[in-house]
C-alpha positions as protocol buffer text, in pm:
chain_id: "A"
residue {
  index: 1
  type: MET
  ca { x: 1272 y: 1724 z: 2057 }
}
residue {
  index: 2
  type: SER
  ca { x: 1185 y: 2091 z: 2104 }
}
residue {
  index: 3
  type: GLN
  ca { x: 857 y: 2234 z: 1975 }
}
residue {
  index: 4
  type: ASN
  ca { x: 1045 y: 2469 z: 1741 }
}
residue {
  index: 5
  type: LYS
  ca { x: 1243 y: 2181 z: 1590 }
}
residue {
  index: 6
  type: PHE
  ca { x: 922 y: 1983 z: 1539 }
}
residue {
  index: 7
  type: GLN
  ca { x: 759 y: 2275 z: 1361 }
}
residue {
  index: 8
  type: ASP
  ca { x: 1065 y: 2316 z: 1139 }
}
residue {
  index: 9
  type: GLN
  ca { x: 1052 y: 1946 z: 1047 }
}
residue {
  index: 10
  type: ARG
  ca { x: 682 y: 1968 z: 963 }
}
residue {
  index: 11
  type: THR
  ca { x: 736 y: 2271 z: 743 }
}
residue {
  index: 12
  type: ILE
  ca { x: 1018 y: 2102 z: 556 }
}
residue {
  index: 13
  type: ALA
  ca { x: 823 y: 1775 z: 521 }
}
residue {
  index: 14
  type: LEU
  ca { x: 514 y: 1946 z: 380 }
}
residue {
  index: 15
  type: SER
  ca { x: 730 y: 2146 z: 142 }
}
residue {
  index: 16
  type: ALA
  ca { x: 889 y: 1821 z: 22 }
}
residue {
  index: 17
  type: LEU
  ca { x: 545 y: 1658 z: -18 }
}
residue {
  index: 18
  type: GLU
  ca { x: 434 y: 1948 z: -235 }
}
residue {
  index: 19
  type: ARG
  ca { x: 751 y: 1936 z: -440 }
}
residue {
  index: 20
  type: TYR
  ca { x: 745 y: 1560 z: -496 }
}
residue {
  index: 21
  type: THR
  ca { x: 372 y: 1539 z: -578 }
}
residue {
  index: 22
  type: GLY
  ca { x: 307 y: 1880 z: -733 }
}
residue {
  index: 23
  type: SER
  ca { x: 14 y: 1923 z: -493 }
}
residue {
  index: 24
  type: ASP
  ca { x: -50 y: 2174 z: -219 }
}
residue {
  index: 25
  type: PRO
  ca { x: -81 y: 1977 z: 107 }
}
residue {
  index: 26
  type: GLU
  ca { x: -432 y: 2112 z: 151 }
}
residue {
  index: 27
  type: MET
  ca { x: -538 y: 1920 z: -163 }
}
residue {
  index: 28
  type: PHE
  ca { x: -489 y: 1582 z: 1 }
}
residue {
  index: 29
  type: GLY
  ca { x: -794 y: 1410 z: 140 }
}
residue {
  index: 30
  type: PRO
  ca { x: -784 y: 1222 z: 472 }
}
residue {
  index: 31
  type: TYR
  ca { x: -829 y: 893 z: 282 }
}
residue {
  index: 32
  type: ILE
  ca { x: -520 y: 816 z: 77 }
}
residue {
  index: 33
  type: LEU
  ca { x: -455 y: 538 z: -174 }
}
residue {
  index: 34
  type: LEU
  ca { x: -93 y: 448 z: -245 }
}
residue {
  index: 35
  type: THR
  ca { x: 31 y: 268 z: -554 }
}
residue {
  index: 36
  type: ASN
  ca { x: 350 y: 188 z: -747 }
}
residue {
  index: 37
  type: PHE
  ca { x: 197 y: 227 z: -1089 }
}
residue {
  index: 38
  type: GLY
  ca { x: 118 y: 526 z: -1306 }
}
residue {
  index: 39
  type: MET
  ca { x: -175 y: 350 z: -1472 }
}
residue {
  index: 40
  type: TYR
  ca { x: -345 y: 321 z: -1135 }
}
residue {
  index: 41
  type: ALA
  ca { x: -334 y: 698 z: -1102 }
}
residue {
  index: 42
  type: ASP
  ca { x: -465 y: 719 z: -1461 }
}
residue {
  index: 43
  type: VAL
  ca { x: -765 y: 496 z: -1385 }
}
residue {
  index: 44
  type: PHE
  ca { x: -838 y: 682 z: -1060 }
}
residue {
  index: 45
  type: SER
  ca { x: -832 y: 1006 z: -1259 }
}
residue {
  index: 46
  type: GLU
  ca { x: -1079 y: 861 z: -1512 }
}
residue {
  index: 47
  type: ILE
  ca { x: -1317 y: 737 z: -1242 }
}
residue {
  index: 48
  type: SER
  ca { x: -1305 y: 1059 z: -1040 }
}
residue {
  index: 49
  type: GLY
  ca { x: -1298 y: 1295 z: -1336 }
}
residue {
  index: 50
  type: ARG
  ca { x: -1007 y: 1475 z: -1173 }
}
residue {
  index: 51
  type: GLU
  ca { x: -684 y: 1574 z: -1345 }
}
residue {
  index: 52
  type: LYS
  ca { x: -359 y: 1392 z: -1271 }
}
residue {
  index: 53
  type: ILE
  ca { x: -86 y: 1603 z: -1116 }
}
residue {
  index: 54
  type: ARG
  ca { x: 285 y: 1535 z: -1165 }
}
residue {
  index: 55
  type: GLY
  ca { x: 554 y: 1649 z: -922 }
}
residue {
  index: 56
  type: THR
  ca { x: 927 y: 1599 z: -939 }
}
residue {
  index: 57
  type: SER
  ca { x: 908 y: 1226 z: -858 }
}
residue {
  index: 58
  type: MET
  ca { x: 546 y: 1125 z: -796 }
}
residue {
  index: 59
  type: ARG
  ca { x: 206 y: 1143 z: -961 }
}
residue {
  index: 60
  type: CYS
  ca { x: -125 y: 1189 z: -785 }
}
residue {
  index: 61
  type: ALA
  ca { x: -488 y: 1285 z: -821 }
}
residue {
  index: 62
  type: HIS
  ca { x: -739 y: 1425 z: -573 }
}
residue {
  index: 63
  type: TRP
  ca { x: -1113 y: 1363 z: -545 }
}
residue {
  index: 64
  type: PRO
  ca { x: -1236 y: 1623 z: -292 }
}
residue {
  index: 65
  type: GLU
  ca { x: -1601 y: 1513 z: -310 }
}
residue {
  index: 66
  type: GLU
  ca { x: -1496 y: 1173 z: -175 }
}
residue {
  index: 67
  type: ASP
  ca { x: -1207 y: 1298 z: 46 }
}
residue {
  index: 68
  type: ILE
  ca { x: -978 y: 1055 z: -141 }
}
residue {
  index: 69
  type: SER
  ca { x: -634 y: 1111 z: -295 }
}
residue {
  index: 70
  type: ILE
  ca { x: -410 y: 865 z: -479 }
}
residue {
  index: 71
  type: ILE
  ca { x: -29 y: 882 z: -491 }
}
residue {
  index: 72
  type: ASP
  ca { x: 196 y: 683 z: -725 }
}
residue {
  index: 73
  type: PHE
  ca { x: 506 y: 704 z: -503 }
}
residue {
  index: 74
  type: GLY
  ca { x: 744 y: 476 z: -692 }
}
residue {
  index: 75
  type: ILE
  ca { x: 891 y: 138 z: -605 }
}
residue {
  index: 76
  type: GLY
  ca { x: 1085 y: 5 z: -307 }
}
residue {
  index: 77
  type: SER
  ca { x: 1110 y: 44 z: 67 }
}
residue {
  index: 78
  type: PRO
  ca { x: 1293 y: 381 z: 80 }
}
residue {
  index: 79
  type: MET
  ca { x: 1017 y: 546 z: -123 }
}
residue {
  index: 80
  type: ALA
  ca { x: 753 y: 370 z: 86 }
}
residue {
  index: 81
  type: ALA
  ca { x: 908 y: 507 z: 405 }
}
residue {
  index: 82
  type: LEU
  ca { x: 939 y: 853 z: 253 }
}
residue {
  index: 83
  type: ILE
  ca { x: 575 y: 887 z: 152 }
}
residue {
  index: 84
  type: VAL
  ca { x: 436 y: 763 z: 487 }
}
residue {
  index: 85
  type: ASP
  ca { x: 679 y: 988 z: 676 }
}
residue {
  index: 86
  type: LEU
  ca { x: 568 y: 1289 z: 473 }
}
residue {
  index: 87
  type: LEU
  ca { x: 198 y: 1204 z: 496 }
}
residue {
  index: 88
  type: SER
  ca { x: 224 y: 1169 z: 873 }
}
residue {
  index: 89
  type: HIS
  ca { x: 243 y: 1547 z: 895 }
}
residue {
  index: 90
  type: LEU
  ca { x: -105 y: 1563 z: 743 }
}
residue {
  index: 91
  type: GLN
  ca { x: -240 y: 1305 z: 990 }
}
residue {
  index: 92
  type: PRO
  ca { x: -446 y: 1108 z: 734 }
}
residue {
  index: 93
  type: ARG
  ca { x: -730 y: 896 z: 866 }
}
residue {
  index: 94
  type: VAL
  ca { x: -661 y: 598 z: 636 }
}
residue {
  index: 95
  type: VAL
  ca { x: -373 y: 501 z: 407 }
}
residue {
  index: 96
  type: LEU
  ca { x: -430 y: 197 z: 184 }
}
residue {
  index: 97
  type: MET
  ca { x: -165 y: 43 z: -41 }
}
residue {
  index: 98
  type: LEU
  ca { x: -288 y: -100 z: -373 }
}
residue {
  index: 99
  type: GLY
  ca { x: 7 y: -309 z: -478 }
}
residue {
  index: 100
  type: LEU
  ca { x: 122 y: -628 z: -645 }
}
residue {
  index: 101
  type: CYS
  ca { x: 281 y: -926 z: -477 }
}
residue {
  index: 102
  type: GLY
  ca { x: 413 y: -1268 z: -562 }
}
residue {
  index: 103
  type: GLY
  ca { x: 208 y: -1563 z: -442 }
}
residue {
  index: 104
  type: LEU
  ca { x: 412 y: -1830 z: -261 }
}
residue {
  index: 105
  type: HIS
  ca { x: 145 y: -2091 z: -186 }
}
residue {
  index: 106
  type: THR
  ca { x: 75 y: -2367 z: -438 }
}
residue {
  index: 107
  type: SER
  ca { x: -301 y: -2304 z: -429 }
}
residue {
  index: 108
  type: TYR
  ca { x: -274 y: -1936 z: -523 }
}
residue {
  index: 109
  type: GLN
  ca { x: -344 y: -1807 z: -872 }
}
residue {
  index: 110
  type: VAL
  ca { x: -253 y: -1491 z: -1057 }
}
residue {
  index: 111
  type: GLY
  ca { x: -544 y: -1251 z: -1017 }
}
residue {
  index: 112
  type: HIS
  ca { x: -627 y: -1360 z: -664 }
}
residue {
  index: 113
  type: TYR
  ca { x: -603 y: -1093 z: -394 }
}
residue {
  index: 114
  type: PHE
  ca { x: -395 y: -1106 z: -77 }
}
residue {
  index: 115
  type: ASN
  ca { x: -490 y: -962 z: 261 }
}
residue {
  index: 116
  type: PRO
  ca { x: -165 y: -906 z: 457 }
}
residue {
  index: 117
  type: ILE
  ca { x: -221 y: -906 z: 831 }
}
residue {
  index: 118
  type: ALA
  ca { x: 152 y: -888 z: 899 }
}
residue {
  index: 119
  type: ALA
  ca { x: 483 y: -855 z: 717 }
}
residue {
  index: 120
  type: ILE
  ca { x: 832 y: -993 z: 763 }
}
residue {
  index: 121
  type: ARG
  ca { x: 1080 y: -706 z: 786 }
}
residue {
  index: 122
  type: ASP
  ca { x: 1350 y: -795 z: 535 }
}
residue {
  index: 123
  type: ASP
  ca { x: 1330 y: -446 z: 383 }
}
residue {
  index: 124
  type: GLY
  ca { x: 1620 y: -278 z: 566 }
}
residue {
  index: 125
  type: THR
  ca { x: 1455 y: 64 z: 574 }
}
residue {
  index: 126
  type: SER
  ca { x: 1213 y: -4 z: 860 }
}
residue {
  index: 127
  type: GLU
  ca { x: 1507 y: -55 z: 1096 }
}
residue {
  index: 128
  type: HIS
  ca { x: 1555 y: 322 z: 1093 }
}
residue {
  index: 129
  type: TYR
  ca { x: 1207 y: 366 z: 1238 }
}
residue {
  index: 130
  type: MET
  ca { x: 1152 y: 82 z: 1487 }
}
residue {
  index: 131
  type: PRO
  ca { x: 1378 y: -173 z: 1661 }
}
residue {
  index: 132
  type: PRO
  ca { x: 1405 y: -511 z: 1484 }
}
residue {
  index: 133
  type: GLN
  ca { x: 1200 y: -692 z: 1753 }
}
residue {
  index: 134
  type: VAL
  ca { x: 890 y: -482 z: 1676 }
}
residue {
  index: 135
  type: PRO
  ca { x: 652 y: -675 z: 1448 }
}
residue {
  index: 136
  type: SER
  ca { x: 518 y: -520 z: 1130 }
}
residue {
  index: 137
  type: LEU
  ca { x: 139 y: -528 z: 1148 }
}
residue {
  index: 138
  type: SER
  ca { x: -116 y: -374 z: 918 }
}
residue {
  index: 139
  type: SER
  ca { x: -408 y: -177 z: 1062 }
}
residue {
  index: 140
  type: PHE
  ca { x: -673 y: -425 z: 1178 }
}
residue {
  index: 141
  type: ASP
  ca { x: -959 y: -187 z: 1100 }
}
residue {
  index: 142
  type: ILE
  ca { x: -835 y: -119 z: 748 }
}
residue {
  index: 143
  type: GLN
  ca { x: -787 y: -490 z: 676 }
}
residue {
  index: 144
  type: ARG
  ca { x: -1132 y: -568 z: 818 }
}
residue {
  index: 145
  type: PHE
  ca { x: -1295 y: -321 z: 584 }
}
residue {
  index: 146
  type: THR
  ca { x: -1078 y: -444 z: 295 }
}
residue {
  index: 147
  type: VAL
  ca { x: -1196 y: -800 z: 350 }
}
residue {
  index: 148
  type: GLY
  ca { x: -1555 y: -677 z: 364 }
}
residue {
  index: 149
  type: GLU
  ca { x: -1523 y: -512 z: 23 }
}
residue {
  index: 150
  type: MET
  ca { x: -1353 y: -817 z: -131 }
}
residue {
  index: 151
  type: GLU
  ca { x: -1643 y: -1025 z: -5 }
}
residue {
  index: 152
  type: LYS
  ca { x: -1892 y: -784 z: -159 }
}
residue {
  index: 153
  type: HIS
  ca { x: -1707 y: -791 z: -492 }
}
residue {
  index: 154
  type: GLY
  ca { x: -1691 y: -1170 z: -481 }
}
residue {
  index: 155
  type: VAL
  ca { x: -1319 y: -1191 z: -560 }
}
residue {
  index: 156
  type: PRO
  ca { x: -1095 y: -1480 z: -449 }
}
residue {
  index: 157
  type: TYR
  ca { x: -854 y: -1374 z: -176 }
}
residue {
  index: 158
  type: HIS
  ca { x: -614 y: -1513 z: 81 }
}
residue {
  index: 159
  type: THR
  ca { x: -507 y: -1388 z: 423 }
}
residue {
  index: 160
  type: GLY
  ca { x: -165 y: -1426 z: 581 }
}
residue {
  index: 161
  type: VAL
  ca { x: 190 y: -1297 z: 619 }
}
residue {
  index: 162
  type: ILE
  ca { x: 383 y: -1122 z: 344 }
}
residue {
  index: 163
  type: HIS
  ca { x: 763 y: -1115 z: 321 }
}
residue {
  index: 164
  type: THR
  ca { x: 899 y: -772 z: 226 }
}
residue {
  index: 165
  type: THR
  ca { x: 1248 y: -776 z: 80 }
}
residue {
  index: 166
  type: ASN
  ca { x: 1483 y: -525 z: -80 }
}
residue {
  index: 167
  type: LEU
  ca { x: 1661 y: -804 z: -270 }
}
residue {
  index: 168
  type: ARG
  ca { x: 1604 y: -805 z: -644 }
}
residue {
  index: 169
  type: PHE
  ca { x: 1614 y: -1129 z: -847 }
}
residue {
  index: 170
  type: TRP
  ca { x: 1582 y: -1330 z: -526 }
}
residue {
  index: 171
  type: GLU
  ca { x: 1410 y: -1602 z: -733 }
}
residue {
  index: 172
  type: PHE
  ca { x: 1754 y: -1714 z: -854 }
}
residue {
  index: 173
  type: LYS
  ca { x: 1911 y: -1737 z: -506 }
}
residue {
  index: 174
  type: GLU
  ca { x: 1854 y: -2084 z: -362 }
}
residue {
  index: 175
  type: ASP
  ca { x: 1940 y: -1987 z: -3 }
}
residue {
  index: 176
  type: PHE
  ca { x: 1680 y: -1709 z: -10 }
}
residue {
  index: 177
  type: VAL
  ca { x: 1416 y: -1935 z: -159 }
}
residue {
  index: 178
  type: GLU
  ca { x: 1485 y: -2196 z: 110 }
}
residue {
  index: 179
  type: MET
  ca { x: 1445 y: -1927 z: 377 }
}
residue {
  index: 180
  type: LEU
  ca { x: 1103 y: -1840 z: 236 }
}
residue {
  index: 181
  type: ARG
  ca { x: 999 y: -2205 z: 257 }
}
residue {
  index: 182
  type: LEU
  ca { x: 1110 y: -2223 z: 621 }
}
residue {
  index: 183
  type: GLU
  ca { x: 916 y: -1906 z: 706 }
}
residue {
  index: 184
  type: HIS
  ca { x: 588 y: -2041 z: 566 }
}
residue {
  index: 185
  type: CYS
  ca { x: 501 y: -1690 z: 449 }
}
residue {
  index: 186
  type: GLN
  ca { x: 235 y: -1676 z: 180 }
}
residue {
  index: 187
  type: ALA
  ca { x: 336 y: -1378 z: -37 }
}
residue {
  index: 188
  type: ILE
  ca { x: 631 y: -1152 z: -113 }
}
residue {
  index: 189
  type: ASP
  ca { x: 667 y: -784 z: -205 }
}
residue {
  index: 190
  type: MET
  ca { x: 896 y: -483 z: -166 }
}
residue {
  index: 191
  type: GLU
  ca { x: 696 y: -231 z: 41 }
}
residue {
  index: 192
  type: CYS
  ca { x: 439 y: -367 z: 288 }
}
residue {
  index: 193
  type: ALA
  ca { x: 664 y: -413 z: 593 }
}
residue {
  index: 194
  type: THR
  ca { x: 805 y: -65 z: 543 }
}
residue {
  index: 195
  type: LEU
  ca { x: 463 y: 93 z: 506 }
}
residue {
  index: 196
  type: PHE
  ca { x: 321 y: -84 z: 812 }
}
residue {
  index: 197
  type: THR
  ca { x: 624 y: -18 z: 1034 }
}
residue {
  index: 198
  type: VAL
  ca { x: 668 y: 347 z: 943 }
}
residue {
  index: 199
  type: GLY
  ca { x: 295 y: 395 z: 981 }
}
residue {
  index: 200
  type: PHE
  ca { x: 315 y: 246 z: 1332 }
}
residue {
  index: 201
  type: ALA
  ca { x: 613 y: 466 z: 1418 }
}
residue {
  index: 202
  type: ARG
  ca { x: 448 y: 781 z: 1284 }
}
residue {
  index: 203
  type: HIS
  ca { x: 94 y: 705 z: 1412 }
}
residue {
  index: 204
  type: VAL
  ca { x: -53 y: 663 z: 1064 }
}
residue {
  index: 205
  type: PRO
  ca { x: -302 y: 376 z: 1009 }
}
residue {
  index: 206
  type: VAL
  ca { x: -177 y: 182 z: 706 }
}
residue {
  index: 207
  type: GLY
  ca { x: -324 y: -124 z: 536 }
}
residue {
  index: 208
  type: ALA
  ca { x: -290 y: -299 z: 203 }
}
residue {
  index: 209
  type: LEU
  ca { x: -500 y: -462 z: -66 }
}
residue {
  index: 210
  type: MET
  ca { x: -253 y: -666 z: -270 }
}
residue {
  index: 211
  type: LEU
  ca { x: -306 y: -835 z: -605 }
}
residue {
  index: 212
  type: ILE
  ca { x: -113 y: -1156 z: -676 }
}
residue {
  index: 213
  type: SER
  ca { x: 72 y: -1078 z: -997 }
}
residue {
  index: 214
  type: ASP
  ca { x: 292 y: -1383 z: -1036 }
}
residue {
  index: 215
  type: LEU
  ca { x: 384 y: -1720 z: -882 }
}
residue {
  index: 216
  type: PRO
  ca { x: 764 y: -1693 z: -863 }
}
residue {
  index: 217
  type: LEU
  ca { x: 830 y: -2031 z: -700 }
}
residue {
  index: 218
  type: GLU
  ca { x: 659 y: -2219 z: -982 }
}
residue {
  index: 219
  type: GLN
  ca { x: 819 y: -2316 z: -1312 }
}
residue {
  index: 220
  type: GLY
  ca { x: 768 y: -2027 z: -1553 }
}
residue {
  index: 221
  type: GLY
  ca { x: 583 y: -1831 z: -1284 }
}
residue {
  index: 222
  type: ILE
  ca { x: 799 y: -1518 z: -1271 }
}
residue {
  index: 223
  type: LYS
  ca { x: 630 y: -1204 z: -1401 }
}
residue {
  index: 224
  type: THR
  ca { x: 728 y: -1087 z: -1751 }
}
residue {
  index: 225
  type: LYS
  ca { x: 645 y: -786 z: -1965 }
}
residue {
  index: 226
  type: ASP
  ca { x: 363 y: -971 z: -2140 }
}
residue {
  index: 227
  type: SER
  ca { x: 214 y: -1124 z: -1826 }
}
residue {
  index: 228
  type: ALA
  ca { x: 225 y: -787 z: -1648 }
}
residue {
  index: 229
  type: ARG
  ca { x: 43 y: -618 z: -1937 }
}
residue {
  index: 230
  type: LYS
  ca { x: -230 y: -883 z: -1933 }
}
residue {
  index: 231
  type: LEU
  ca { x: -263 y: -849 z: -1556 }
}
residue {
  index: 232
  type: PHE
  ca { x: -300 y: -472 z: -1570 }
}
residue {
  index: 233
  type: ASP
  ca { x: -548 y: -491 z: -1858 }
}
residue {
  index: 234
  type: ARG
  ca { x: -769 y: -734 z: -1667 }
}
residue {
  index: 235
  type: PHE
  ca { x: -748 y: -624 z: -1304 }
}
residue {
  index: 236
  type: THR
  ca { x: -649 y: -257 z: -1272 }
}
residue {
  index: 237
  type: HIS
  ca { x: -1003 y: -115 z: -1280 }
}
residue {
  index: 238
  type: GLN
  ca { x: -1127 y: -378 z: -1033 }
}
residue {
  index: 239
  type: HIS
  ca { x: -835 y: -317 z: -796 }
}
residue {
  index: 240
  type: ILE
  ca { x: -887 y: 60 z: -800 }
}
residue {
  index: 241
  type: ARG
  ca { x: -1264 y: 36 z: -755 }
}
residue {
  index: 242
  type: MET
  ca { x: -1226 y: -192 z: -454 }
}
residue {
  index: 243
  type: GLY
  ca { x: -975 y: 50 z: -301 }
}
residue {
  index: 244
  type: ILE
  ca { x: -1220 y: 336 z: -351 }
}
residue {
  index: 245
  type: ASP
  ca { x: -1499 y: 129 z: -199 }
}
residue {
  index: 246
  type: VAL
  ca { x: -1286 y: 55 z: 109 }
}
residue {
  index: 247
  type: MET
  ca { x: -1232 y: 429 z: 156 }
}
residue {
  index: 248
  type: ARG
  ca { x: -1601 y: 504 z: 112 }
}
residue {
  index: 249
  type: ALA
  ca { x: -1697 y: 236 z: 363 }
}
residue {
  index: 250
  type: MET
  ca { x: -1449 y: 366 z: 620 }
}
residue {
  index: 251
  type: ARG
  ca { x: -1563 y: 723 z: 568 }
}
residue {
  index: 252
  type: ARG
  ca { x: -1925 y: 613 z: 628 }
}
residue {
  index: 253
  type: ALA
  ca { x: -1809 y: 442 z: 946 }
}
residue {
  index: 254
  type: VAL
  ca { x: -1667 y: 770 z: 1072 }
}
residue {
  index: 255
  type: LEU
  ca { x: -1984 y: 959 z: 982 }
}
residue {
  index: 256
  type: ASP
  ca { x: -2204 y: 693 z: 1142 }
}
residue {
  index: 257
  type: PRO
  ca { x: -1988 y: 529 z: 1410 }
}
residue {
  index: 258
  type: GLY
  ca { x: -2281 y: 344 z: 1562 }
}
residue {
  index: 259
  type: THR
  ca { x: -2286 y: 119 z: 1256 }
}
residue {
  index: 260
  type: TYR
  ca { x: -1923 y: 11 z: 1297 }
}
residue {
  index: 261
  type: HIS
  ca { x: -1838 y: -41 z: 1662 }
}
residue {
  index: 262
  type: ASP
  ca { x: -1461 y: -78 z: 1620 }
}
residue {
  index: 263
  type: MET
  ca { x: -1401 y: 251 z: 1436 }
}
residue {
  index: 264
  type: GLU
  ca { x: -1279 y: 533 z: 1660 }
}
């Protein structure tokens, strides 16, 4: 790829980022929280005291004193790929997904957190970025700091592999459910594998702090309107605050690298 073509792509990508988010690219901090939910951006705005900004398809808020921005990018793997691809032109230091997932292990409970160290690529979109034999791995450093903050907050959490799928209503497809059992994966979502793989392809460190929102393999365990409302009412502030604390801890590690030997 020629230098001129690369520059043209960067210009177009940053223009798209500004259009979608309503934010000048210079407003974004190097520490970026991603979410699927508008109320997460609302809570971040309340905590930071910064106004929410709406673009053509995304909402965000920026906290310059903390070098943190949050983006509500939408739902699904194509949107997940799009936002990481666009952000790669800003070269963010940390990107952390604050999302929901279904718990697949019998010992899990709604309201527990999940620490995904890897994801199964059943999303479709990531195939456009990396060959199918390339594993989808989250950033080790980001997950290490995420676990540290969960420990400090004293929340129950689990670590393992998450299955990312683009199939809706998979809970009613017996062959898909049987495949999940054979995989021994512990959680399921719609974005993690895409985020991790595109981040790897575009040299963006991406991690995730997932909240278990439902237990879809159990009788009556599929998320509903009422159960989702109760979940958001109880856990949204905690989820956001832990995400902010992860970013603060990682920023301190950069400012004082002698304290955290693995941070570069």
